[in-house]
All heavy atoms as TSV, in Angstrom:
chain	resi	resn	atom	element	x	y	z
A	1	MET	N	N	-18.630	42.574	-25.988
A	1	MET	CA	C	-18.228	42.024	-27.308
A	1	MET	C	C	-17.998	43.211	-28.272
A	1	MET	O	O	-16.972	43.750	-28.326
A	1	MET	CB	C	-19.359	41.138	-27.857
A	1	MET	CG	C	-18.848	40.184	-28.911
A	1	MET	SD	S	-19.980	38.733	-29.047
A	1	MET	CE	C	-20.009	38.637	-30.770
A	2	LEU	N	N	-19.131	43.743	-28.887
A	2	LEU	CA	C	-19.033	44.928	-29.788
A	2	LEU	C	C	-19.776	46.077	-29.068
A	2	LEU	O	O	-20.885	45.855	-28.486
A	2	LEU	CB	C	-19.652	44.613	-31.040
A	2	LEU	CG	C	-18.979	43.561	-31.964
A	2	LEU	CD1	C	-19.776	43.237	-33.125
A	2	LEU	CD2	C	-17.628	44.037	-32.364
A	3	ASN	N	N	-19.316	47.274	-29.234
A	3	ASN	CA	C	-20.057	48.370	-28.739
A	3	ASN	C	C	-21.005	48.925	-29.792
A	3	ASN	O	O	-21.012	48.349	-30.912
A	3	ASN	CB	C	-19.139	49.545	-28.239
A	3	ASN	CG	C	-18.163	50.091	-29.299
A	3	ASN	OD1	O	-18.513	49.927	-30.457
A	3	ASN	ND2	N	-17.083	50.719	-28.842
A	4	ASP	N	N	-21.800	49.899	-29.586
A	4	ASP	CA	C	-22.739	50.412	-30.416
A	4	ASP	C	C	-22.140	50.913	-31.792
A	4	ASP	O	O	-22.709	50.680	-32.823
A	4	ASP	CB	C	-23.559	51.568	-29.875
A	4	ASP	CG	C	-24.458	51.078	-28.671
A	4	ASP	OD1	O	-24.756	49.819	-28.602
A	4	ASP	OD2	O	-24.831	51.837	-27.761
A	5	LYS	N	N	-21.103	51.707	-31.679
A	5	LYS	CA	C	-20.541	52.185	-32.928
A	5	LYS	C	C	-20.003	51.126	-33.797
A	5	LYS	O	O	-20.117	51.216	-35.079
A	5	LYS	CB	C	-19.419	53.215	-32.513
A	5	LYS	CG	C	-19.854	54.478	-31.964
A	5	LYS	CD	C	-18.714	55.453	-31.747
A	5	LYS	CE	C	-19.300	56.706	-31.171
A	5	LYS	NZ	N	-18.219	57.805	-30.965
A	6	GLN	N	N	-19.357	50.093	-33.201
A	6	GLN	CA	C	-18.947	49.019	-34.018
A	6	GLN	C	C	-20.053	48.299	-34.683
A	6	GLN	O	O	-19.906	47.768	-35.811
A	6	GLN	CB	C	-18.068	48.003	-33.160
A	6	GLN	CG	C	-16.731	48.618	-32.760
A	6	GLN	CD	C	-16.093	47.783	-31.592
A	6	GLN	OE1	O	-16.662	46.970	-31.048
A	6	GLN	NE2	N	-14.755	48.031	-31.625
A	7	SER	N	N	-21.153	48.144	-33.964
A	7	SER	CA	C	-22.261	47.382	-34.540
A	7	SER	C	C	-22.873	48.111	-35.738
A	7	SER	O	O	-23.243	47.551	-36.694
A	7	SER	CB	C	-23.424	47.027	-33.433
A	7	SER	OG	O	-22.937	46.238	-32.531
A	8	LEU	N	N	-23.027	49.488	-35.493
A	8	LEU	CA	C	-23.448	50.311	-36.558
A	8	LEU	C	C	-22.546	50.341	-37.831
A	8	LEU	O	O	-22.972	50.325	-38.935
A	8	LEU	CB	C	-23.703	51.721	-36.135
A	8	LEU	CG	C	-24.984	51.995	-35.175
A	8	LEU	CD1	C	-24.858	53.379	-34.637
A	8	LEU	CD2	C	-26.151	51.747	-36.030
A	9	LEU	N	N	-21.166	50.311	-37.528
A	9	LEU	CA	C	-20.296	50.190	-38.663
A	9	LEU	C	C	-20.387	48.935	-39.365
A	9	LEU	O	O	-20.396	48.859	-40.579
A	9	LEU	CB	C	-18.872	50.398	-38.099
A	9	LEU	CG	C	-17.749	50.263	-39.110
A	9	LEU	CD1	C	-17.885	51.482	-40.003
A	9	LEU	CD2	C	-16.406	50.213	-38.460
A	10	LEU	N	N	-20.579	47.766	-38.663
A	10	LEU	CA	C	-20.808	46.504	-39.308
A	10	LEU	C	C	-22.108	46.536	-40.120
A	10	LEU	O	O	-22.152	45.819	-41.176
A	10	LEU	CB	C	-20.801	45.359	-38.327
A	10	LEU	CG	C	-19.418	44.807	-37.845
A	10	LEU	CD1	C	-19.560	43.739	-36.809
A	10	LEU	CD2	C	-18.654	44.356	-39.026
A	11	CYS	N	N	-23.189	47.035	-39.635
A	11	CYS	CA	C	-24.334	47.114	-40.381
A	11	CYS	C	C	-24.219	47.861	-41.661
A	11	CYS	O	O	-24.721	47.523	-42.719
A	11	CYS	CB	C	-25.481	47.797	-39.603
A	11	CYS	SG	S	-26.101	46.703	-38.270
A	12	GLY	N	N	-23.422	49.094	-41.568
A	12	GLY	CA	C	-23.107	49.873	-42.773
A	12	GLY	C	C	-22.275	49.105	-43.809
A	12	GLY	O	O	-22.599	49.120	-44.962
A	13	VAL	N	N	-21.331	48.369	-43.285
A	13	VAL	CA	C	-20.528	47.530	-44.239
A	13	VAL	C	C	-21.309	46.454	-44.845
A	13	VAL	O	O	-21.122	46.188	-46.100
A	13	VAL	CB	C	-19.304	46.971	-43.351
A	13	VAL	CG1	C	-18.593	45.852	-44.190
A	13	VAL	CG2	C	-18.341	48.061	-42.975
A	14	LEU	N	N	-22.233	45.860	-44.132
A	14	LEU	CA	C	-22.994	44.787	-44.654
A	14	LEU	C	C	-23.942	45.282	-45.727
A	14	LEU	O	O	-24.053	44.808	-46.812
A	14	LEU	CB	C	-23.929	44.199	-43.468
A	14	LEU	CG	C	-24.892	43.164	-43.865
A	14	LEU	CD1	C	-24.170	41.835	-44.261
A	14	LEU	CD2	C	-25.837	42.909	-42.784
A	15	ILE	N	N	-24.601	46.451	-45.563
A	15	ILE	CA	C	-25.295	47.038	-46.530
A	15	ILE	C	C	-24.535	47.536	-47.651
A	15	ILE	O	O	-24.972	47.353	-48.971
A	15	ILE	CB	C	-26.219	48.294	-45.953
A	15	ILE	CG1	C	-27.248	47.685	-44.973
A	15	ILE	CG2	C	-26.930	49.140	-47.033
A	15	ILE	CD1	C	-27.887	48.821	-44.083
A	16	GLY	N	N	-23.425	48.115	-47.504
A	16	GLY	CA	C	-22.484	48.529	-48.606
A	16	GLY	C	C	-22.020	47.335	-49.444
A	16	GLY	O	O	-22.142	47.450	-50.684
A	17	ILE	N	N	-21.616	46.323	-48.855
A	17	ILE	CA	C	-21.167	45.108	-49.615
A	17	ILE	C	C	-22.402	44.533	-50.333
A	17	ILE	O	O	-22.226	44.144	-51.563
A	17	ILE	CB	C	-20.592	44.036	-48.684
A	17	ILE	CG1	C	-19.324	44.594	-48.077
A	17	ILE	CG2	C	-20.276	42.713	-49.413
A	17	ILE	CD1	C	-18.620	43.635	-47.044
A	18	TYR	N	N	-23.543	44.382	-49.720
A	18	TYR	CA	C	-24.762	43.876	-50.443
A	18	TYR	C	C	-25.066	44.726	-51.690
A	18	TYR	O	O	-25.372	44.249	-52.647
A	18	TYR	CB	C	-25.926	43.878	-49.451
A	18	TYR	CG	C	-27.100	43.188	-49.875
A	18	TYR	CD1	C	-27.134	41.808	-49.947
A	18	TYR	CD2	C	-28.266	43.771	-50.363
A	18	TYR	CE1	C	-28.186	41.102	-50.421
A	18	TYR	CE2	C	-29.306	43.173	-50.813
A	18	TYR	CZ	C	-29.256	41.760	-50.875
A	18	TYR	OH	O	-30.418	41.082	-51.268
A	19	PHE	N	N	-25.033	46.063	-51.497
A	19	PHE	CA	C	-25.304	47.053	-52.561
A	19	PHE	C	C	-24.311	46.930	-53.670
A	19	PHE	O	O	-24.687	46.757	-54.918
A	19	PHE	CB	C	-25.413	48.451	-52.079
A	19	PHE	CG	C	-25.731	49.344	-53.101
A	19	PHE	CD1	C	-27.048	49.596	-53.683
A	19	PHE	CD2	C	-24.657	50.219	-53.595
A	19	PHE	CE1	C	-27.269	50.478	-54.692
A	19	PHE	CE2	C	-24.938	51.162	-54.632
A	19	PHE	CZ	C	-26.211	51.323	-55.129
A	20	VAL	N	N	-23.132	46.966	-53.376
A	20	VAL	CA	C	-22.045	46.916	-54.448
A	20	VAL	C	C	-21.949	45.673	-55.141
A	20	VAL	O	O	-21.937	45.611	-56.326
A	20	VAL	CB	C	-20.654	47.274	-53.782
A	20	VAL	CG1	C	-19.486	46.944	-54.672
A	20	VAL	CG2	C	-20.577	48.697	-53.243
A	21	SER	N	N	-22.140	44.518	-54.337
A	21	SER	CA	C	-22.109	43.169	-55.038
A	21	SER	C	C	-23.332	43.029	-55.867
A	21	SER	O	O	-23.358	42.249	-56.904
A	21	SER	CB	C	-21.950	42.131	-54.004
A	21	SER	OG	O	-23.011	42.085	-53.069
A	22	GLY	N	N	-24.533	43.618	-55.496
A	22	GLY	CA	C	-25.721	43.529	-56.416
A	22	GLY	C	C	-25.519	44.293	-57.557
A	22	GLY	O	O	-25.994	43.811	-58.686
A	23	VAL	N	N	-24.995	45.516	-57.488
A	23	VAL	CA	C	-24.669	46.329	-58.699
A	23	VAL	C	C	-23.752	45.695	-59.742
A	23	VAL	O	O	-23.905	45.619	-60.933
A	23	VAL	CB	C	-24.178	47.721	-58.350
A	23	VAL	CG1	C	-23.738	48.485	-59.510
A	23	VAL	CG2	C	-25.241	48.566	-57.679
A	24	LEU	N	N	-22.663	44.997	-59.046
A	24	LEU	CA	C	-21.705	44.315	-59.927
A	24	LEU	C	C	-22.114	42.878	-60.258
A	24	LEU	O	O	-21.390	42.247	-61.134
A	24	LEU	CB	C	-20.380	44.176	-59.171
A	24	LEU	CG	C	-19.673	45.605	-58.863
A	24	LEU	CD1	C	-18.383	45.415	-57.964
A	24	LEU	CD2	C	-19.424	46.339	-60.142
A	25	ASP	N	N	-23.321	42.497	-59.851
A	25	ASP	CA	C	-23.888	41.207	-60.112
A	25	ASP	C	C	-22.999	40.030	-59.759
A	25	ASP	O	O	-22.682	39.120	-60.476
A	25	ASP	CB	C	-24.135	41.099	-61.656
A	25	ASP	CG	C	-25.193	40.044	-62.022
A	25	ASP	OD1	O	-26.017	39.786	-61.088
A	25	ASP	OD2	O	-25.083	39.460	-63.096
A	26	ILE	N	N	-22.421	40.143	-58.468
A	26	ILE	CA	C	-21.486	39.118	-57.982
A	26	ILE	C	C	-22.248	38.489	-56.683
A	26	ILE	O	O	-21.452	37.808	-55.978
A	26	ILE	CB	C	-20.189	39.535	-57.701
A	26	ILE	CG1	C	-20.121	40.659	-56.772
A	26	ILE	CG2	C	-19.459	39.785	-58.981
A	26	ILE	CD1	C	-18.787	41.187	-56.358
A	27	LEU	N	N	-23.582	38.665	-56.456
A	27	LEU	CA	C	-24.065	38.110	-55.278
A	27	LEU	C	C	-24.175	36.508	-55.349
A	27	LEU	O	O	-24.355	35.953	-54.366
A	27	LEU	CB	C	-25.575	38.606	-55.221
A	27	LEU	CG	C	-25.678	39.923	-54.407
A	27	LEU	CD1	C	-27.132	40.413	-54.475
A	27	LEU	CD2	C	-25.230	39.833	-53.029
A	28	ASP	N	N	-23.949	35.847	-56.447
A	28	ASP	CA	C	-24.025	34.466	-56.609
A	28	ASP	C	C	-22.638	33.837	-56.182
A	28	ASP	O	O	-22.557	32.604	-56.072
A	28	ASP	CB	C	-24.401	34.015	-57.936
A	28	ASP	CG	C	-25.836	34.317	-58.347
A	28	ASP	OD1	O	-26.617	34.378	-57.415
A	28	ASP	OD2	O	-26.134	34.474	-59.547
A	29	ASN	N	N	-21.725	34.660	-55.889
A	29	ASN	CA	C	-20.294	34.182	-55.566
A	29	ASN	C	C	-20.451	33.657	-54.123
A	29	ASN	O	O	-20.874	34.344	-53.258
A	29	ASN	CB	C	-19.335	35.353	-55.732
A	29	ASN	CG	C	-17.924	34.841	-55.591
A	29	ASN	OD1	O	-17.660	33.681	-55.102
A	29	ASN	ND2	N	-16.943	35.717	-55.968
A	30	TYR	N	N	-19.865	32.505	-53.828
A	30	TYR	CA	C	-19.962	31.894	-52.468
A	30	TYR	C	C	-19.076	32.667	-51.511
A	30	TYR	O	O	-19.463	32.748	-50.331
A	30	TYR	CB	C	-19.498	30.444	-52.522
A	30	TYR	CG	C	-20.490	29.487	-53.199
A	30	TYR	CD1	C	-20.222	28.947	-54.342
A	30	TYR	CD2	C	-21.777	29.387	-52.611
A	30	TYR	CE1	C	-21.187	28.076	-54.960
A	30	TYR	CE2	C	-22.787	28.568	-53.213
A	30	TYR	CZ	C	-22.485	27.940	-54.418
A	30	TYR	OH	O	-23.381	27.126	-54.929
A	31	ALA	N	N	-18.004	33.343	-51.996
A	31	ALA	CA	C	-17.179	34.114	-51.092
A	31	ALA	C	C	-17.965	35.367	-50.541
A	31	ALA	O	O	-17.883	35.698	-49.375
A	31	ALA	CB	C	-15.851	34.528	-51.772
A	32	ILE	N	N	-18.740	35.964	-51.464
A	32	ILE	CA	C	-19.559	37.092	-51.032
A	32	ILE	C	C	-20.611	36.709	-50.124
A	32	ILE	O	O	-20.913	37.374	-49.064
A	32	ILE	CB	C	-20.066	37.761	-52.316
A	32	ILE	CG1	C	-18.941	38.349	-53.186
A	32	ILE	CG2	C	-21.046	39.015	-51.916
A	32	ILE	CD1	C	-18.066	39.394	-52.572
A	33	LYS	N	N	-21.266	35.538	-50.436
A	33	LYS	CA	C	-22.355	35.021	-49.533
A	33	LYS	C	C	-21.798	34.743	-48.148
A	33	LYS	O	O	-22.415	35.047	-47.118
A	33	LYS	CB	C	-22.920	33.882	-50.180
A	33	LYS	CG	C	-23.892	34.129	-51.300
A	33	LYS	CD	C	-24.460	32.774	-51.842
A	33	LYS	CE	C	-25.206	33.055	-53.076
A	33	LYS	NZ	N	-25.857	31.770	-53.600
A	34	THR	N	N	-20.530	34.241	-48.043
A	34	THR	CA	C	-19.961	33.879	-46.847
A	34	THR	C	C	-19.636	35.076	-46.012
A	34	THR	O	O	-19.910	35.135	-44.756
A	34	THR	CB	C	-18.637	32.987	-47.096
A	34	THR	OG1	O	-19.026	31.890	-47.828
A	34	THR	CG2	C	-18.067	32.565	-45.769
A	35	ILE	N	N	-19.046	36.127	-46.629
A	35	ILE	CA	C	-18.707	37.306	-45.940
A	35	ILE	C	C	-20.075	38.030	-45.499
A	35	ILE	O	O	-20.070	38.455	-44.273
A	35	ILE	CB	C	-18.028	38.265	-46.894
A	35	ILE	CG1	C	-16.559	37.766	-47.229
A	35	ILE	CG2	C	-17.851	39.714	-46.344
A	35	ILE	CD1	C	-15.830	38.421	-48.360
A	36	LEU	N	N	-21.043	38.052	-46.279
A	36	LEU	CA	C	-22.356	38.717	-45.896
A	36	LEU	C	C	-22.995	37.879	-44.686
A	36	LEU	O	O	-23.438	38.498	-43.672
A	36	LEU	CB	C	-23.388	38.740	-46.943
A	36	LEU	CG	C	-22.921	39.716	-48.146
A	36	LEU	CD1	C	-23.920	39.482	-49.255
A	36	LEU	CD2	C	-23.080	41.127	-47.592
A	37	ALA	N	N	-22.781	36.606	-44.731
A	37	ALA	CA	C	-23.467	35.692	-43.683
A	37	ALA	C	C	-22.697	35.939	-42.380
A	37	ALA	O	O	-23.262	36.051	-41.255
A	37	ALA	CB	C	-23.426	34.324	-44.085
A	38	LEU	N	N	-21.274	36.030	-42.429
A	38	LEU	CA	C	-20.534	36.126	-41.264
A	38	LEU	C	C	-20.787	37.466	-40.642
A	38	LEU	O	O	-20.874	37.540	-39.344
A	38	LEU	CB	C	-19.100	35.981	-41.599
A	38	LEU	CG	C	-18.562	34.622	-41.847
A	38	LEU	CD1	C	-17.052	34.617	-42.290
A	38	LEU	CD2	C	-18.720	33.722	-40.618
A	39	ILE	N	N	-20.860	38.577	-41.392
A	39	ILE	CA	C	-21.198	39.901	-40.740
A	39	ILE	C	C	-22.531	39.875	-40.173
A	39	ILE	O	O	-22.750	40.390	-39.004
A	39	ILE	CB	C	-20.977	40.903	-41.842
A	39	ILE	CG1	C	-19.556	41.112	-42.307
A	39	ILE	CG2	C	-21.435	42.255	-41.334
A	39	ILE	CD1	C	-19.324	41.996	-43.531
A	40	PHE	N	N	-23.537	39.395	-40.814
A	40	PHE	CA	C	-24.878	39.303	-40.334
A	40	PHE	C	C	-24.889	38.575	-39.077
A	40	PHE	O	O	-25.574	39.064	-38.066
A	40	PHE	CB	C	-25.845	38.699	-41.342
A	40	PHE	CG	C	-27.215	38.460	-40.895
A	40	PHE	CD1	C	-28.057	39.598	-40.819
A	40	PHE	CD2	C	-27.715	37.210	-40.489
A	40	PHE	CE1	C	-29.372	39.370	-40.335
A	40	PHE	CE2	C	-29.031	37.102	-40.050
A	40	PHE	CZ	C	-29.816	38.087	-39.885
A	41	PHE	N	N	-24.304	37.311	-38.929
A	41	PHE	CA	C	-24.343	36.625	-37.789
A	41	PHE	C	C	-23.537	37.228	-36.637
A	41	PHE	O	O	-23.931	37.067	-35.471
A	41	PHE	CB	C	-23.899	35.192	-37.927
A	41	PHE	CG	C	-24.918	34.316	-38.840
A	41	PHE	CD1	C	-24.418	33.678	-39.886
A	41	PHE	CD2	C	-26.148	34.238	-38.384
A	41	PHE	CE1	C	-25.363	32.806	-40.531
A	41	PHE	CE2	C	-27.155	33.508	-39.122
A	41	PHE	CZ	C	-26.700	32.807	-40.231
A	42	ALA	N	N	-22.558	38.031	-36.990
A	42	ALA	CA	C	-21.821	38.687	-35.860
A	42	ALA	C	C	-22.686	39.835	-35.318
A	42	ALA	O	O	-22.716	40.022	-34.035
A	42	ALA	CB	C	-20.568	39.360	-36.518
A	43	VAL	N	N	-23.383	40.547	-36.124
A	43	VAL	CA	C	-24.349	41.653	-35.597
A	43	VAL	C	C	-25.470	41.017	-34.785
A	43	VAL	O	O	-25.743	41.450	-33.671
A	43	VAL	CB	C	-24.892	42.493	-36.747
A	43	VAL	CG1	C	-25.940	43.390	-36.246
A	43	VAL	CG2	C	-23.738	43.230	-37.394
A	44	VAL	N	N	-26.040	39.868	-35.256
A	44	VAL	CA	C	-27.246	39.211	-34.565
A	44	VAL	C	C	-26.726	38.575	-33.295
A	44	VAL	O	O	-27.297	38.744	-32.193
A	44	VAL	CB	C	-27.967	38.281	-35.434
A	44	VAL	CG1	C	-28.871	37.453	-34.690
A	44	VAL	CG2	C	-28.599	38.959	-36.600
A	45	GLY	N	N	-25.573	37.987	-33.359
A	45	GLY	CA	C	-24.911	37.351	-32.197
A	45	GLY	C	C	-24.643	38.446	-31.046
A	45	GLY	O	O	-24.844	38.128	-29.865
A	46	ASN	N	N	-24.104	39.490	-31.406
A	46	ASN	CA	C	-23.816	40.522	-30.577
A	46	ASN	C	C	-25.112	41.093	-29.949
A	46	ASN	O	O	-25.151	41.384	-28.702
A	46	ASN	CB	C	-23.092	41.632	-31.279
A	46	ASN	CG	C	-22.712	42.794	-30.265
A	46	ASN	OD1	O	-22.067	42.497	-29.321
A	46	ASN	ND2	N	-23.043	44.041	-30.585
A	47	LEU	N	N	-26.197	41.223	-30.732
A	47	LEU	CA	C	-27.414	41.671	-30.200
A	47	LEU	C	C	-28.005	40.767	-29.200
A	47	LEU	O	O	-28.463	41.178	-28.091
A	47	LEU	CB	C	-28.442	41.849	-31.388
A	47	LEU	CG	C	-29.878	42.282	-31.037
A	47	LEU	CD1	C	-29.786	43.789	-30.600
A	47	LEU	CD2	C	-30.755	42.209	-32.235
A	48	VAL	N	N	-27.930	39.454	-29.431
A	48	VAL	CA	C	-28.393	38.526	-28.486
A	48	VAL	C	C	-27.637	38.539	-27.146
A	48	VAL	O	O	-28.078	38.478	-26.049
A	48	VAL	CB	C	-28.448	37.100	-29.077
A	48	VAL	CG1	C	-28.738	35.980	-28.105
A	48	VAL	CG2	C	-29.498	37.018	-30.257
A	49	TYR	N	N	-26.291	38.590	-27.386
A	49	TYR	CA	C	-25.319	38.584	-26.160
A	49	TYR	C	C	-25.628	39.844	-25.295
A	49	TYR	O	O	-25.667	39.714	-24.097
A	49	TYR	CB	C	-23.876	38.628	-26.616
A	49	TYR	CG	C	-22.846	38.660	-25.614
A	49	TYR	CD1	C	-22.574	37.675	-24.787
A	49	TYR	CD2	C	-22.167	39.975	-25.444
A	49	TYR	CE1	C	-21.654	37.781	-23.732
A	49	TYR	CE2	C	-21.298	40.040	-24.328
A	49	TYR	CZ	C	-20.985	38.988	-23.591
A	49	TYR	OH	O	-20.063	39.154	-22.580
A	50	VAL	N	N	-25.739	40.954	-25.929
A	50	VAL	CA	C	-25.921	42.211	-25.093
A	50	VAL	C	C	-27.233	42.108	-24.460
A	50	VAL	O	O	-27.300	42.557	-23.235
A	50	VAL	CB	C	-25.727	43.483	-26.004
A	50	VAL	CG1	C	-26.234	44.697	-25.319
A	50	VAL	CG2	C	-24.338	43.576	-26.460
A	51	ASN	N	N	-28.198	41.668	-25.075
A	51	ASN	CA	C	-29.626	41.704	-24.472
A	51	ASN	C	C	-29.730	40.642	-23.373
A	51	ASN	O	O	-30.270	40.877	-22.310
A	51	ASN	CB	C	-30.733	41.340	-25.480
A	51	ASN	CG	C	-31.072	42.447	-26.367
A	51	ASN	OD1	O	-30.917	43.630	-25.908
A	51	ASN	ND2	N	-31.657	42.327	-27.425
A	52	SER	N	N	-29.021	39.558	-23.454
A	52	SER	CA	C	-29.044	38.574	-22.398
A	52	SER	C	C	-28.184	38.965	-21.223
A	52	SER	O	O	-28.642	38.769	-20.085
A	52	SER	CB	C	-28.542	37.162	-22.849
A	52	SER	OG	O	-27.148	37.267	-23.182
A	53	LYS	N	N	-27.159	39.733	-21.466
A	53	LYS	CA	C	-26.290	40.234	-20.458
A	53	LYS	C	C	-27.062	41.337	-19.643
A	53	LYS	O	O	-27.003	41.323	-18.472
A	53	LYS	CB	C	-25.030	40.842	-21.032
A	53	LYS	CG	C	-24.100	41.369	-20.057
A	53	LYS	CD	C	-22.790	41.882	-20.775
A	53	LYS	CE	C	-21.814	42.620	-19.894
A	53	LYS	NZ	N	-20.740	43.176	-20.640
A	54	THR	N	N	-27.849	42.183	-20.358
A	54	THR	CA	C	-28.630	43.207	-19.694
A	54	THR	C	C	-29.789	42.643	-18.919
A	54	THR	O	O	-29.929	43.029	-17.765
A	54	THR	CB	C	-29.262	44.119	-20.733
A	54	THR	OG1	O	-28.255	44.662	-21.644
A	54	THR	CG2	C	-29.973	45.337	-20.126
A	55	HIS	N	N	-30.337	41.571	-19.390
A	55	HIS	CA	C	-31.362	40.848	-18.539
A	55	HIS	C	C	-30.895	40.207	-17.259
A	55	HIS	O	O	-31.541	40.248	-16.202
A	55	HIS	CB	C	-32.250	39.890	-19.374
A	55	HIS	CG	C	-33.115	40.522	-20.437
A	55	HIS	ND1	N	-34.162	41.242	-20.049
A	55	HIS	CD2	C	-33.036	40.487	-21.769
A	55	HIS	CE1	C	-34.769	41.595	-21.151
A	55	HIS	NE2	N	-34.113	41.246	-22.246
A	56	LYS	N	N	-29.712	39.621	-17.410
A	56	LYS	CA	C	-29.109	39.055	-16.253
A	56	LYS	C	C	-28.771	40.118	-15.170
A	56	LYS	O	O	-28.881	39.805	-13.988
A	56	LYS	CB	C	-27.818	38.211	-16.615
A	56	LYS	CG	C	-28.112	36.980	-17.390
A	56	LYS	CD	C	-26.927	36.255	-17.757
A	56	LYS	CE	C	-27.203	34.941	-18.483
A	56	LYS	NZ	N	-26.014	34.173	-18.855
A	57	GLN	N	N	-28.229	41.173	-15.662
A	57	GLN	CA	C	-27.923	42.237	-14.746
A	57	GLN	C	C	-29.148	42.848	-13.971
A	57	GLN	O	O	-29.144	43.085	-12.772
A	57	GLN	CB	C	-27.201	43.479	-15.401
A	57	GLN	CG	C	-25.757	42.935	-15.837
A	57	GLN	CD	C	-25.017	44.219	-16.522
A	57	GLN	OE1	O	-25.624	45.115	-16.888
A	57	GLN	NE2	N	-23.769	43.943	-16.782
A	58	LYS	N	N	-30.247	42.892	-14.719
A	58	LYS	CA	C	-31.526	43.387	-14.133
A	58	LYS	C	C	-32.052	42.425	-13.100
A	58	LYS	O	O	-32.610	42.791	-12.040
A	58	LYS	CB	C	-32.528	43.700	-15.290
A	58	LYS	CG	C	-32.301	44.895	-16.053
A	58	LYS	CD	C	-33.388	45.222	-16.994
A	58	LYS	CE	C	-33.178	46.385	-17.916
A	58	LYS	NZ	N	-34.190	46.656	-18.872
A	59	ASP	N	N	-31.983	41.115	-13.490
A	59	ASP	CA	C	-32.429	40.135	-12.566
A	59	ASP	C	C	-31.612	40.014	-11.255
A	59	ASP	O	O	-32.175	39.879	-10.162
A	59	ASP	CB	C	-32.494	38.705	-13.244
A	59	ASP	CG	C	-33.401	38.577	-14.378
A	59	ASP	OD1	O	-34.402	39.396	-14.346
A	59	ASP	OD2	O	-33.301	37.767	-15.223
A	60	SER	N	N	-30.287	40.329	-11.446
A	60	SER	CA	C	-29.431	40.227	-10.201
A	60	SER	C	C	-29.710	41.375	-9.319
A	60	SER	O	O	-29.640	41.233	-8.086
A	60	SER	CB	C	-27.980	40.060	-10.565
A	60	SER	OG	O	-27.537	41.277	-11.228
A	61	HIS	N	N	-30.070	42.549	-9.920
A	61	HIS	CA	C	-30.360	43.751	-9.149
A	61	HIS	C	C	-31.744	43.611	-8.437
A	61	HIS	O	O	-31.975	44.178	-7.368
A	61	HIS	CB	C	-30.294	44.994	-9.975
A	61	HIS	CG	C	-28.913	45.388	-10.376
A	61	HIS	ND1	N	-27.886	45.785	-9.492
A	61	HIS	CD2	C	-28.347	45.505	-11.542
A	61	HIS	CE1	C	-26.832	46.026	-10.049
A	61	HIS	NE2	N	-26.975	45.913	-11.476
A	62	ASP	N	N	-32.739	42.966	-9.156
A	62	ASP	CA	C	-33.982	42.866	-8.598
A	62	ASP	C	C	-34.083	41.863	-7.365
A	62	ASP	O	O	-34.787	41.930	-6.465
A	62	ASP	CB	C	-34.935	42.312	-9.624
A	62	ASP	CG	C	-35.295	43.384	-10.708
A	62	ASP	OD1	O	-35.013	44.549	-10.443
A	62	ASP	OD2	O	-35.701	43.041	-11.853
A	63	ASN	N	N	-33.185	40.789	-7.427
A	63	ASN	CA	C	-33.118	39.809	-6.304
A	63	ASN	C	C	-32.456	40.362	-5.137
A	63	ASN	O	O	-32.510	39.723	-3.974
A	63	ASN	CB	C	-32.440	38.593	-6.797
A	63	ASN	CG	C	-33.186	37.804	-7.901
A	63	ASN	OD1	O	-34.398	38.006	-7.909
A	63	ASN	ND2	N	-32.504	37.036	-8.744
A	64	SER	N	N	-31.662	41.442	-5.211
A	64	SER	CA	C	-30.929	41.947	-4.092
A	64	SER	C	C	-31.751	42.648	-3.020
A	64	SER	O	O	-32.741	43.171	-3.313
A	64	SER	CB	C	-29.757	42.883	-4.500
A	64	SER	OG	O	-28.872	42.284	-5.337
């Protein structure tokens, strides 16, 4: 799905948008909340996907 650099970039973008929208006082805007939620769920979903994929590969190597 996403590699390490892309995940780090998305985390940086998430923090940047959160910071800028907080300074500009637009965190109550639904569009900003949606963008932040989508980026957050993309990072968390990628984390779960990569960890489950790693565990499946370890299990298949242990059974061989």
